[in-house]
C-alpha positions as CSV (number, residue, x, y, z in Angstrom):
1,M,0.0,0.0,0.0
2,P,1.4,3.4,-0.9
3,E,2.4,5.6,2.0
4,T,0.4,8.8,2.5
5,H,2.4,11.7,3.8
6,D,1.7,14.3,6.3
7,P,2.8,17.7,4.9
8,A,4.8,18.4,8.1
9,D,6.6,15.1,8.2
10,H,9.6,16.2,6.3
11,G,11.2,19.6,6.5
12,A,11.8,21.4,3.3
13,D,15.3,22.4,4.4
14,H,16.4,18.8,4.7
15,H,15.4,18.0,1.1
16,A,16.8,21.3,-0.2
17,D,20.1,20.5,1.4
18,H,20.1,16.9,0.1
19,H,19.7,18.1,-3.5
20,A,22.1,21.1,-3.1
21,H,24.9,18.6,-3.4
22,D,23.6,17.6,-6.8
23,H,23.2,21.1,-8.0
24,S,25.9,23.0,-6.1
25,S,26.4,25.5,-8.9
26,H,22.7,25.9,-9.8
27,P,21.1,29.2,-8.9
28,W,17.8,27.6,-7.9
29,R,19.2,24.7,-5.8
30,D,17.4,25.9,-2.7
31,R,13.9,26.1,-4.2
32,V,11.5,23.4,-3.2
33,I,8.5,21.8,-5.1
34,A,5.9,20.0,-3.0
35,P,3.7,17.6,-4.9
36,V,0.2,17.0,-3.7
37,I,-1.4,14.0,-5.3
38,V,-5.2,14.1,-5.1
39,S,-6.5,10.6,-5.8
40,T,-8.8,8.6,-3.7
41,R,-7.6,5.3,-5.2
42,A,-3.9,6.1,-4.6
43,A,-4.6,7.4,-1.1
44,H,-6.4,4.1,-0.3
45,G,-3.7,1.9,-1.8
46,Q,-5.8,0.8,-4.7
47,R,-3.3,2.0,-7.3
48,A,0.3,3.2,-7.3
49,D,0.8,6.9,-7.9
50,Q,2.7,7.7,-11.1
51,S,2.4,11.5,-11.1
52,A,4.8,12.4,-8.3
53,P,7.8,10.8,-9.9
54,V,7.1,12.8,-13.1
55,I,7.1,16.0,-11.0
56,A,10.3,15.0,-9.2
57,E,12.1,14.3,-12.4
58,A,11.1,17.7,-13.8
59,A,12.2,19.4,-10.6
60,E,15.6,17.7,-10.9
61,R,16.0,19.0,-14.5
62,I,15.5,22.6,-13.4
63,G,17.6,22.3,-10.3
64,F,14.7,22.5,-7.8
65,A,14.5,20.1,-4.8
66,C,11.3,18.0,-4.5
67,R,9.6,16.9,-1.3
68,P,8.0,13.5,-0.9
69,P,4.5,13.6,-2.1
70,V,1.4,14.2,0.0
71,I,-1.2,11.7,-1.2
72,I,-4.8,12.5,-0.2
73,P,-8.3,11.5,-1.3
74,D,-10.4,13.7,-3.5
75,G,-12.6,16.2,-1.8
76,E,-12.5,18.6,1.1
77,G,-9.1,17.3,2.5
78,V,-7.4,19.2,-0.3
79,L,-7.9,22.5,1.5
80,A,-6.4,21.3,4.8
81,A,-3.4,19.7,3.1
82,L,-2.6,22.8,1.0
83,S,-3.1,25.1,4.0
84,E,-0.8,23.0,6.2
85,L,1.9,23.0,3.5
86,V,1.7,26.8,3.0
87,V,1.7,27.7,6.7
88,Q,4.1,25.1,8.1
89,I,6.5,24.3,5.2
90,S,6.2,27.3,2.8
91,P,7.6,25.5,-0.2
92,H,8.3,27.7,-3.2
93,V,5.9,25.7,-5.4
94,I,3.1,23.3,-4.7
95,I,2.0,21.3,-7.7
96,T,-1.2,19.3,-7.3
97,S,-2.2,16.4,-9.5
98,G,-5.8,15.3,-9.7
99,G,-9.3,16.6,-8.9
100,T,-9.5,19.1,-11.8
101,G,-12.2,17.4,-13.8
102,M,-16.0,17.2,-13.8
103,T,-17.0,14.4,-11.4
104,P,-18.7,15.4,-8.2
105,D,-15.6,15.0,-6.0
106,D,-13.2,16.8,-8.4
107,L,-12.9,19.9,-6.2
108,T,-9.2,20.7,-6.2
109,P,-9.6,24.1,-7.9
110,E,-12.4,25.0,-5.5
111,Y,-10.2,24.3,-2.5
112,T,-7.1,26.0,-4.0
113,L,-8.8,29.3,-4.8
114,P,-9.4,30.4,-1.2
115,L,-5.6,30.2,-0.6
116,L,-4.6,32.4,-3.5
117,D,-3.8,36.1,-3.0
118,K,-3.0,36.5,-6.8
119,E,-4.2,34.3,-9.6
120,I,-2.0,33.7,-12.6
121,P,-4.5,32.8,-15.4
122,G,-1.8,32.8,-18.1
123,V,-0.1,29.8,-16.6
124,M,-3.3,27.7,-17.0
125,E,-3.9,29.1,-20.5
126,A,-0.4,27.9,-21.5
127,L,-0.9,24.5,-19.9
128,R,-4.3,23.9,-21.6
129,A,-3.0,25.2,-25.0
130,H,0.0,22.9,-24.7
131,G,-2.1,19.9,-23.7
132,R,-4.6,20.7,-26.5
133,Q,-1.9,19.9,-29.1
134,R,-2.0,16.3,-27.8
135,S,-5.6,15.9,-26.9
136,P,-8.8,18.0,-27.3
137,L,-9.8,16.9,-23.8
138,A,-7.1,19.1,-22.3
139,V,-9.5,22.0,-22.3
140,L,-11.7,20.2,-19.8
141,S,-9.2,20.7,-17.0
142,R,-10.5,23.3,-14.5
143,G,-7.2,23.8,-12.7
144,V,-6.1,27.2,-11.3
145,A,-2.7,28.8,-10.6
146,G,-1.6,31.6,-8.3
147,V,0.4,32.8,-5.4
148,A,-0.6,32.1,-1.8
149,E,0.2,34.2,1.2
150,G,3.9,34.0,2.0
151,G,4.9,33.6,-1.7
152,T,4.1,29.9,-2.4
153,V,3.1,29.3,-6.0
154,I,0.2,26.7,-6.3
155,I,-0.6,25.1,-9.7
156,N,-3.2,22.5,-10.3
157,L,-2.5,19.8,-12.9
158,P,-4.8,16.9,-14.0
159,G,-4.4,13.5,-12.5
160,S,-3.1,11.4,-15.3
161,P,0.7,10.9,-15.5
162,K,0.7,11.8,-19.2
163,A,-1.1,15.1,-18.5
164,V,1.3,15.8,-15.7
165,S,4.3,15.1,-17.9
166,E,2.9,17.5,-20.6
167,G,2.2,20.1,-17.9
168,M,5.7,19.9,-16.5
169,E,7.1,20.6,-20.0
170,V,5.5,24.0,-19.8
171,L,6.3,24.6,-16.1
172,E,10.0,23.8,-16.5
173,E,10.3,26.9,-18.6
174,I,8.1,29.1,-16.4
175,L,8.9,28.2,-12.8
176,P,12.4,29.6,-12.3
177,H,11.3,33.0,-13.7
178,L,8.0,32.9,-11.9
179,C,9.7,32.2,-8.6
180,D,12.1,35.1,-9.3
181,Q,9.2,37.5,-9.8
182,V,7.4,36.3,-6.7
183,A,10.6,36.8,-4.6
184,D,11.2,40.2,-6.3
185,L,14.7,39.1,-7.3
186,R,15.0,40.6,-10.8
187,P,16.8,44.0,-11.1
188,S,14.4,46.8,-11.3
189,H,15.6,47.9,-14.7
190,E,14.4,44.6,-16.2
191,W,10.8,45.4,-15.2
192,G,10.5,48.3,-17.6
193,S,9.7,51.9,-16.7
194,I,6.5,53.8,-16.0
195,D,6.5,54.9,-19.6
196,D,6.0,51.3,-20.6
197,A,2.7,50.9,-18.7
């Protein structure tokens, strides 16, 4: 039976330090992605999760550390799991997988939205457009993206490993720059002037 993980079980610093040895010269080696797998069957041990390894591999490619996944059933527990991660761990990025469709218990977007101080609709537009090149059903994903209090970026991906893989292709290009903006790290001259507004 797959192990489900409490968000507070493993400190982000431990995993960031572990991966720092692999990416000692990488500018983003201390950034942490926390996968949250929303799947009733995976949480109950009825199937093995295949999405978290895809997220971890993508994190490795861009030099981010990746926490062990939190695996929870569909439904209202999503809000509690996300809230606990944001408050107690404060990872740079939370990527959820699952619960973005049309069935009655697909509620991941509904439980993500209350945590977002700023939505980033363009991220989801890019994800759906990229997925649409492979399957017309990509437009049915209702996922949301945004920044929670404290600067944690939260992005909802669908539940299938294939959709997660396609989504991470887009996010690998976006996440380093997105995290820079959230942390206000870019030099002010790169943001343009008031005349550009």
